C-alpha positions, 0 to 999 in steps of 0.5 A, a space after each residue: 527339944 523345946 527350940 525344935 518344937 517352936 521351930 515346927 510351930 513357926 513352920 506350921 504358922 508361916 502363913 500367919 507370919 506372912 499375913 501379919 508382915 504384909 498387914 503391918 507393912 501396908 498399914 505403915 505405908 498407908 499411915 505415911 501416905 496420909 500423915 502430915 509431913 513434919 519439919 524440924 529446925 534448930 537454932 543454937 545460942 552461946 552463953 558467956 560472961 559479958 564483954 562489958 565486965 569491969 573491975 577486979 579480975 576476981 569478979 570475972 573469975 567468979 562469973 566464970 565459976 558460976 557459969 561452970 555450974 550451969 545454973 545460968 545456962 539452965 536459966 537462959 534455957 527456960 527463957 527460950 522455952 517460955 510459953 509467954 515469950 512463945 505466944 507473944 512472938 506468934 502474935 507479933 508475927 500475926 499468928 494465932 497460938 490456938 491455930 498452931 497446936 501442931 507446932 512444938 518446941 524444946 530447949 536443951 543445954 548441950 553437954 559439956 558446953 555453954 550452948 543452948 539449942 532451941 528446936 521447933 517442929 511443925 508442918 510448914 518448913 518456912 514458918 518453923 524456921 521463922 518461929 525458931 529465929 524470932 523466938 530466939 531473938 525475943 528471948 535474948 531481948 528479955 534476958 538482956 533486960 534482966 541479966 547484965 553479967 552474961 551475954 547470950 548470942 545467936 550461934 547458928 540461926 535456924 534454916 528452912 528444913 528441906 526434908 521432913 523428919 516424919 513420916 519416913 516410909 522407908 524407915 517406917 516400912 522396915 520397922 513395920 516388917 520387923 514388928 510384923 515378924 515378931 507379932 506374926 511369930 507370937 501369933 503363930 505360937 499362940 495359935 499352936 498352943 491353943 490348937 494342940 489342947 483343942 486337938 487333944 480334947 477332940 481326940 479324947 471325944 473320939 476315943 472310948 474311955 475304957 478301951 482307948 480305941 475309937 468309939 462308935 460315934 467316931 466310927 460312924 463319922 468315918 463311914 460317912 467320910 469313906 462314902 464321900 471320898 470314893 463311893 466305889 472303893 472296896 471297903 470291908 468291915 470286920 467285927 469280933 465279939 467276946 461273949 465273956 465280956 458280955 457276961 461280965 458287963 453287969 457283974 464285974 467291977 469296973 476296974 476288972 472290966 477296964 483291965 480286961 478290955 485294955 488287954 484285949 485292945 493291946 492284942 487287937 492293935 498288934 493285928 491292925 495294918 497300916 490303914 486299918 481302923 479299930 473301934 469299939 462298937 458296943 460293950 463286947 464288940 470291936 469293929 475293924 474297918 479294912 480299906 481296899 480289902 475284899 470279902 475273902 481277904 477280910 475273912 482271912 484277916 478276922 480269922 487270924 485275929 480271932 485265933 490270937 484270942 482263942 486261948 484263955 487270957 490271964 487276968 493279973 488283977 484276978 490271978 486267973 485265966 478267962 476264956 474270951 470266946 471270940 466270934 467274928 463276922 465280916 461284911 463288905 460295903 457295896 456300891 450304893 451301900 452305907 457303912 451303917 448298913 454293912 455294920 448291921 449285916 455284920 451284927 446280924 451274923 454275930 447274932 446268928 453265930 452266938 
């Protein structure tokens, strides 16, 4: 049941999802178009016991065991990642480190291997490769000055990258579509979650709190809507006034009056046709709006409704019967007429009858 509810929310908010996807997709393409292409290249280095080892085999064995602990390779990785070596290399190449803030580097030790990987990223593919190889060479020189037992040698030099790693419009566009769908669906659901309570609140503002039918203010708005849609259409009004209710307004407890009005409302609602509208016009009077109904048909309808309420109504809360004494009147909204004018004529008829 809950899944069906969310599906309906998404169906009603489909346009939000579409707009969100289009916005995200266009934003991704725009960002890719204006973004600076970034290139990346990698050089690898191998670490091994020095070929110049001499002496007992135990020395070489101890060296290999120490190498397996990865402390040496991790130390060499710090040389490759050294800020001092990096800046000295750039100056040696005639470059200003402050002007190369877009360039980044990182060094990792490959798992289960005594191999180091130095990666440099930047906007110039040729410079990226040159920096990578030069930094690697200078780091090797610094390492060999301090460590004689282990050799570090270039394995695969960095090459000039041909394809940027970012932006990638196809990938970014696909990600944007997915994110747009998720965000759009969330917005559609949130919109429905907000709209439903607002609709319920607006509906309560249109209802009479005692009888649970439309209040007079809303009926007057319906008059204006009818006139704006088609001023030539045939619409009749019917009013039914309960003299017993009018007499009880000032004397009966609110609970008793409320129960009586709701019992009356239940009967009146049973008499309402598909397009008819029922409302409470004043304390003791209810009004029917009867679209596409002429005067004679409206009179027959209201007499039929009155006949259902002529007999005394049993009030359970008082355990007695009340004679409602209903009276009805009708008025037709004529061309050039307003609903309020027709309602005034119906009220005048009730005053004359009562």
